[in-house]
PDB file of N, CA, C and O in Angstrom:
ATOM      1  N   MET A   1       0.836  -1.167   0.000  1.00  0.00           N
ATOM      2  CA  MET A   1       0.000   0.000   0.000  1.00  0.00           C
ATOM      3  C   MET A   1       0.887   1.238   0.000  1.00  0.00           C
ATOM      4  O   MET A   1       1.885   1.299   0.718  1.00  0.00           O
ATOM      5  N   PHE A   2       0.519   2.206  -0.799  1.00  0.00           N
ATOM      6  CA  PHE A   2       1.191   3.498  -0.817  1.00  0.00           C
ATOM      7  C   PHE A   2       0.145   4.586  -0.632  1.00  0.00           C
ATOM      8  O   PHE A   2      -0.926   4.531  -1.237  1.00  0.00           O
ATOM      9  N   ALA A   3       0.447   5.558   0.188  1.00  0.00           N
ATOM     10  CA  ALA A   3      -0.388   6.751   0.342  1.00  0.00           C
ATOM     11  C   ALA A   3       0.557   7.941   0.261  1.00  0.00           C
ATOM     12  O   ALA A   3       1.435   8.095   1.110  1.00  0.00           O
ATOM     13  N   VAL A   4       0.388   8.776  -0.745  1.00  0.00           N
ATOM     14  CA  VAL A   4       1.240   9.952  -0.921  1.00  0.00           C
ATOM     15  C   VAL A   4       0.533  11.130  -0.255  1.00  0.00           C
ATOM     16  O   VAL A   4      -0.528  11.563  -0.704  1.00  0.00           O
ATOM     17  N   LEU A   5       1.126  11.639   0.808  1.00  0.00           N
ATOM     18  CA  LEU A   5       0.516  12.724   1.564  1.00  0.00           C
ATOM     19  C   LEU A   5       1.003  14.089   1.107  1.00  0.00           C
ATOM     20  O   LEU A   5       0.283  15.082   1.212  1.00  0.00           O
ATOM     21  N   GLU A   6       2.221  14.133   0.603  1.00  0.00           N
ATOM     22  CA  GLU A   6       2.840  15.406   0.237  1.00  0.00           C
ATOM     23  C   GLU A   6       3.849  15.165  -0.864  1.00  0.00           C
ATOM     24  O   GLU A   6       4.495  14.117  -0.886  1.00  0.00           O
ATOM     25  N   GLY A   7       4.001  16.106  -1.775  1.00  0.00           N
ATOM     26  CA  GLY A   7       4.948  15.972  -2.873  1.00  0.00           C
ATOM     27  C   GLY A   7       4.341  15.198  -4.031  1.00  0.00           C
ATOM     28  O   GLY A   7       3.124  15.032  -4.117  1.00  0.00           O
ATOM     29  N   GLU A   8       5.204  14.728  -4.917  1.00  0.00           N
ATOM     30  CA  GLU A   8       4.748  13.967  -6.078  1.00  0.00           C
ATOM     31  C   GLU A   8       5.767  12.890  -6.400  1.00  0.00           C
ATOM     32  O   GLU A   8       6.947  13.177  -6.598  1.00  0.00           O
ATOM     33  N   GLY A   9       5.307  11.655  -6.450  1.00  0.00           N
ATOM     34  CA  GLY A   9       6.189  10.536  -6.754  1.00  0.00           C
ATOM     35  C   GLY A   9       5.723   9.814  -8.005  1.00  0.00           C
ATOM     36  O   GLY A   9       4.803  10.255  -8.693  1.00  0.00           O
ATOM     37  N   THR A  10       6.371   8.702  -8.282  1.00  0.00           N
ATOM     38  CA  THR A  10       5.993   7.819  -9.376  1.00  0.00           C
ATOM     39  C   THR A  10       5.867   6.417  -8.807  1.00  0.00           C
ATOM     40  O   THR A  10       6.818   5.900  -8.219  1.00  0.00           O
ATOM     41  N   ILE A  11       4.716   5.800  -8.972  1.00  0.00           N
ATOM     42  CA  ILE A  11       4.514   4.413  -8.559  1.00  0.00           C
ATOM     43  C   ILE A  11       5.035   3.528  -9.681  1.00  0.00           C
ATOM     44  O   ILE A  11       4.641   3.692 -10.836  1.00  0.00           O
ATOM     45  N   VAL A  12       5.912   2.598  -9.351  1.00  0.00           N
ATOM     46  CA  VAL A  12       6.424   1.632 -10.316  1.00  0.00           C
ATOM     47  C   VAL A  12       5.882   0.270  -9.884  1.00  0.00           C
ATOM     48  O   VAL A  12       6.210  -0.233  -8.809  1.00  0.00           O
ATOM     49  N   ALA A  13       5.047  -0.314 -10.745  1.00  0.00           N
ATOM     50  CA  ALA A  13       4.418  -1.604 -10.448  1.00  0.00           C
ATOM     51  C   ALA A  13       4.634  -2.522 -11.637  1.00  0.00           C
ATOM     52  O   ALA A  13       4.076  -2.307 -12.712  1.00  0.00           O
ATOM     53  N   GLY A  14       5.449  -3.547 -11.434  1.00  0.00           N
ATOM     54  CA  GLY A  14       5.789  -4.425 -12.552  1.00  0.00           C
ATOM     55  C   GLY A  14       6.536  -3.614 -13.601  1.00  0.00           C
ATOM     56  O   GLY A  14       7.571  -3.017 -13.306  1.00  0.00           O
ATOM     57  N   GLU A  15       6.022  -3.590 -14.811  1.00  0.00           N
ATOM     58  CA  GLU A  15       6.636  -2.834 -15.916  1.00  0.00           C
ATOM     59  C   GLU A  15       5.976  -1.474 -16.120  1.00  0.00           C
ATOM     60  O   GLU A  15       6.355  -0.733 -17.027  1.00  0.00           O
ATOM     61  N   SER A  16       4.991  -1.138 -15.284  1.00  0.00           N
ATOM     62  CA  SER A  16       4.222   0.097 -15.449  1.00  0.00           C
ATOM     63  C   SER A  16       4.671   1.184 -14.483  1.00  0.00           C
ATOM     64  O   SER A  16       5.114   0.899 -13.370  1.00  0.00           O
ATOM     65  N   GLU A  17       4.551   2.428 -14.922  1.00  0.00           N
ATOM     66  CA  GLU A  17       4.827   3.584 -14.073  1.00  0.00           C
ATOM     67  C   GLU A  17       3.609   4.493 -14.095  1.00  0.00           C
ATOM     68  O   GLU A  17       2.998   4.705 -15.143  1.00  0.00           O
ATOM     69  N   HIS A  18       3.260   5.033 -12.921  1.00  0.00           N
ATOM     70  CA  HIS A  18       2.079   5.880 -12.802  1.00  0.00           C
ATOM     71  C   HIS A  18       2.415   7.089 -11.940  1.00  0.00           C
ATOM     72  O   HIS A  18       3.031   6.936 -10.885  1.00  0.00           O
ATOM     73  N   PRO A  19       2.020   8.299 -12.370  1.00  0.00           N
ATOM     74  CA  PRO A  19       2.253   9.477 -11.542  1.00  0.00           C
ATOM     75  C   PRO A  19       1.471   9.349 -10.231  1.00  0.00           C
ATOM     76  O   PRO A  19       0.362   8.815 -10.209  1.00  0.00           O
ATOM     77  N   ALA A  20       2.058   9.840  -9.149  1.00  0.00           N
ATOM     78  CA  ALA A  20       1.425   9.745  -7.840  1.00  0.00           C
ATOM     79  C   ALA A  20       1.547  11.071  -7.099  1.00  0.00           C
ATOM     80  O   ALA A  20       2.420  11.228  -6.246  1.00  0.00           O
ATOM     81  N   PRO A  21       0.674  12.027  -7.420  1.00  0.00           N
ATOM     82  CA  PRO A  21       0.690  13.302  -6.708  1.00  0.00           C
ATOM     83  C   PRO A  21       0.104  13.143  -5.304  1.00  0.00           C
ATOM     84  O   PRO A  21      -0.462  12.100  -4.977  1.00  0.00           O
ATOM     85  N   ALA A  22       0.242  14.173  -4.485  1.00  0.00           N
ATOM     86  CA  ALA A  22      -0.343  14.159  -3.138  1.00  0.00           C
ATOM     87  C   ALA A  22      -1.817  13.778  -3.224  1.00  0.00           C
ATOM     88  O   ALA A  22      -2.540  14.244  -4.104  1.00  0.00           O
ATOM     89  N   GLY A  23      -2.252  12.924  -2.299  1.00  0.00           N
ATOM     90  CA  GLY A  23      -3.629  12.443  -2.291  1.00  0.00           C
ATOM     91  C   GLY A  23      -3.805  11.083  -2.935  1.00  0.00           C
ATOM     92  O   GLY A  23      -4.899  10.520  -2.898  1.00  0.00           O
ATOM     93  N   THR A  24      -2.734  10.538  -3.532  1.00  0.00           N
ATOM     94  CA  THR A  24      -2.805   9.230  -4.181  1.00  0.00           C
ATOM     95  C   THR A  24      -2.784   8.117  -3.139  1.00  0.00           C
ATOM     96  O   THR A  24      -1.990   8.155  -2.199  1.00  0.00           O
ATOM     97  N   PHE A  25      -3.647   7.137  -3.306  1.00  0.00           N
ATOM     98  CA  PHE A  25      -3.686   5.940  -2.470  1.00  0.00           C
ATOM     99  C   PHE A  25      -3.720   4.750  -3.408  1.00  0.00           C
ATOM    100  O   PHE A  25      -4.590   4.667  -4.275  1.00  0.00           O
ATOM    101  N   VAL A  26      -2.770   3.817  -3.242  1.00  0.00           N
ATOM    102  CA  VAL A  26      -2.653   2.667  -4.146  1.00  0.00           C
ATOM    103  C   VAL A  26      -2.404   1.405  -3.328  1.00  0.00           C
ATOM    104  O   VAL A  26      -1.654   1.416  -2.352  1.00  0.00           O
ATOM    105  N   ARG A  27      -3.049   0.316  -3.747  1.00  0.00           N
ATOM    106  CA  ARG A  27      -2.798  -0.992  -3.135  1.00  0.00           C
ATOM    107  C   ARG A  27      -2.659  -2.018  -4.244  1.00  0.00           C
ATOM    108  O   ARG A  27      -3.485  -2.080  -5.154  1.00  0.00           O
ATOM    109  N   TYR A  28      -1.611  -2.819  -4.161  1.00  0.00           N
ATOM    110  CA  TYR A  28      -1.386  -3.914  -5.101  1.00  0.00           C
ATOM    111  C   TYR A  28      -1.322  -5.214  -4.329  1.00  0.00           C
ATOM    112  O   TYR A  28      -0.992  -5.215  -3.143  1.00  0.00           O
ATOM    113  N   GLY A  29      -1.632  -6.316  -4.981  1.00  0.00           N
ATOM    114  CA  GLY A  29      -1.490  -7.619  -4.366  1.00  0.00           C
ATOM    115  C   GLY A  29      -0.016  -7.940  -4.117  1.00  0.00           C
ATOM    116  O   GLY A  29       0.864  -7.336  -4.730  1.00  0.00           O
ATOM    117  N   SER A  30       0.247  -8.863  -3.243  1.00  0.00           N
ATOM    118  CA  SER A  30       1.619  -9.198  -2.857  1.00  0.00           C
ATOM    119  C   SER A  30       2.434  -9.787  -4.004  1.00  0.00           C
ATOM    120  O   SER A  30       3.663  -9.795  -3.935  1.00  0.00           O
ATOM    121  N   GLU A  31       1.783 -10.279  -5.052  1.00  0.00           N
ATOM    122  CA  GLU A  31       2.518 -10.873  -6.180  1.00  0.00           C
ATOM    123  C   GLU A  31       3.091  -9.813  -7.128  1.00  0.00           C
ATOM    124  O   GLU A  31       3.897 -10.142  -7.998  1.00  0.00           O
ATOM    125  N   VAL A  32       2.690  -8.561  -6.973  1.00  0.00           N
ATOM    126  CA  VAL A  32       3.156  -7.481  -7.853  1.00  0.00           C
ATOM    127  C   VAL A  32       4.386  -6.810  -7.244  1.00  0.00           C
ATOM    128  O   VAL A  32       4.347  -6.348  -6.104  1.00  0.00           O
ATOM    129  N   ARG A  33       5.472  -6.760  -8.008  1.00  0.00           N
ATOM    130  CA  ARG A  33       6.658  -6.017  -7.561  1.00  0.00           C
ATOM    131  C   ARG A  33       6.352  -4.538  -7.684  1.00  0.00           C
ATOM    132  O   ARG A  33       5.952  -4.077  -8.753  1.00  0.00           O
ATOM    133  N   ARG A  34       6.534  -3.781  -6.604  1.00  0.00           N
ATOM    134  CA  ARG A  34       6.166  -2.373  -6.625  1.00  0.00           C
ATOM    135  C   ARG A  34       7.079  -1.560  -5.725  1.00  0.00           C
ATOM    136  O   ARG A  34       7.660  -2.061  -4.762  1.00  0.00           O
ATOM    137  N   THR A  35       7.183  -0.281  -6.080  1.00  0.00           N
ATOM    138  CA  THR A  35       7.943   0.675  -5.289  1.00  0.00           C
ATOM    139  C   THR A  35       7.441   2.065  -5.632  1.00  0.00           C
ATOM    140  O   THR A  35       6.661   2.237  -6.568  1.00  0.00           O
ATOM    141  N   ILE A  36       7.883   3.043  -4.883  1.00  0.00           N
ATOM    142  CA  ILE A  36       7.583   4.429  -5.220  1.00  0.00           C
ATOM    143  C   ILE A  36       8.909   5.141  -5.417  1.00  0.00           C
ATOM    144  O   ILE A  36       9.859   4.933  -4.663  1.00  0.00           O
ATOM    145  N   ARG A  37       8.961   5.981  -6.438  1.00  0.00           N
ATOM    146  CA  ARG A  37      10.202   6.675  -6.780  1.00  0.00           C
ATOM    147  C   ARG A  37       9.947   8.180  -6.709  1.00  0.00           C
ATOM    148  O   ARG A  37       8.898   8.668  -7.127  1.00  0.00           O
ATOM    149  N   ASN A  38      10.919   8.892  -6.177  1.00  0.00           N
ATOM    150  CA  ASN A  38      10.846  10.348  -6.117  1.00  0.00           C
ATOM    151  C   ASN A  38      11.782  10.910  -7.175  1.00  0.00           C
ATOM    152  O   ASN A  38      13.001  10.817  -7.038  1.00  0.00           O
ATOM    153  N   ASP A  39      11.217  11.498  -8.237  1.00  0.00           N
ATOM    154  CA  ASP A  39      12.014  12.085  -9.311  1.00  0.00           C
ATOM    155  C   ASP A  39      12.180  13.592  -9.141  1.00  0.00           C
ATOM    156  O   ASP A  39      12.757  14.254 -10.003  1.00  0.00           O
ATOM    157  N   SER A  40      11.684  14.128  -8.052  1.00  0.00           N
ATOM    158  CA  SER A  40      11.708  15.578  -7.831  1.00  0.00           C
ATOM    159  C   SER A  40      12.731  15.937  -6.763  1.00  0.00           C
ATOM    160  O   SER A  40      13.363  15.070  -6.160  1.00  0.00           O
ATOM    161  N   GLU A  41      12.872  17.214  -6.552  1.00  0.00           N
ATOM    162  CA  GLU A  41      13.745  17.727  -5.471  1.00  0.00           C
ATOM    163  C   GLU A  41      12.998  17.786  -4.144  1.00  0.00           C
ATOM    164  O   GLU A  41      13.624  17.900  -3.090  1.00  0.00           O
ATOM    165  N   ALA A  42      11.687  17.709  -4.177  1.00  0.00           N
ATOM    166  CA  ALA A  42      10.862  17.814  -2.971  1.00  0.00           C
ATOM    167  C   ALA A  42      10.811  16.478  -2.236  1.00  0.00           C
ATOM    168  O   ALA A  42      11.123  15.427  -2.796  1.00  0.00           O
ATOM    169  N   THR A  43      10.412  16.545  -0.975  1.00  0.00           N
ATOM    170  CA  THR A  43      10.223  15.344  -0.175  1.00  0.00           C
ATOM    171  C   THR A  43       8.857  14.743  -0.494  1.00  0.00           C
ATOM    172  O   THR A  43       7.870  15.466  -0.626  1.00  0.00           O
ATOM    173  N   VAL A  44       8.806  13.430  -0.616  1.00  0.00           N
ATOM    174  CA  VAL A  44       7.548  12.723  -0.813  1.00  0.00           C
ATOM    175  C   VAL A  44       7.240  11.986   0.468  1.00  0.00           C
ATOM    176  O   VAL A  44       8.039  11.179   0.942  1.00  0.00           O
ATOM    177  N   LEU A  45       6.064  12.270   1.032  1.00  0.00           N
ATOM    178  CA  LEU A  45       5.623  11.590   2.255  1.00  0.00           C
ATOM    179  C   LEU A  45       4.421  10.742   1.955  1.00  0.00           C
ATOM    180  O   LEU A  45       3.891  10.084   2.850  1.00  0.00           O
TER     181      LEU A  45
END
């Protein structure tokens, strides 16, 4: 589960990438490889 409270990140799930601005809430099943990446200078919470 990812919840972006502040800043803007990128959700990387499998081979897909999705923008994740503040207010984004995402849940993937345990079989999906996932992470969140910060491509900005700001802090992502």
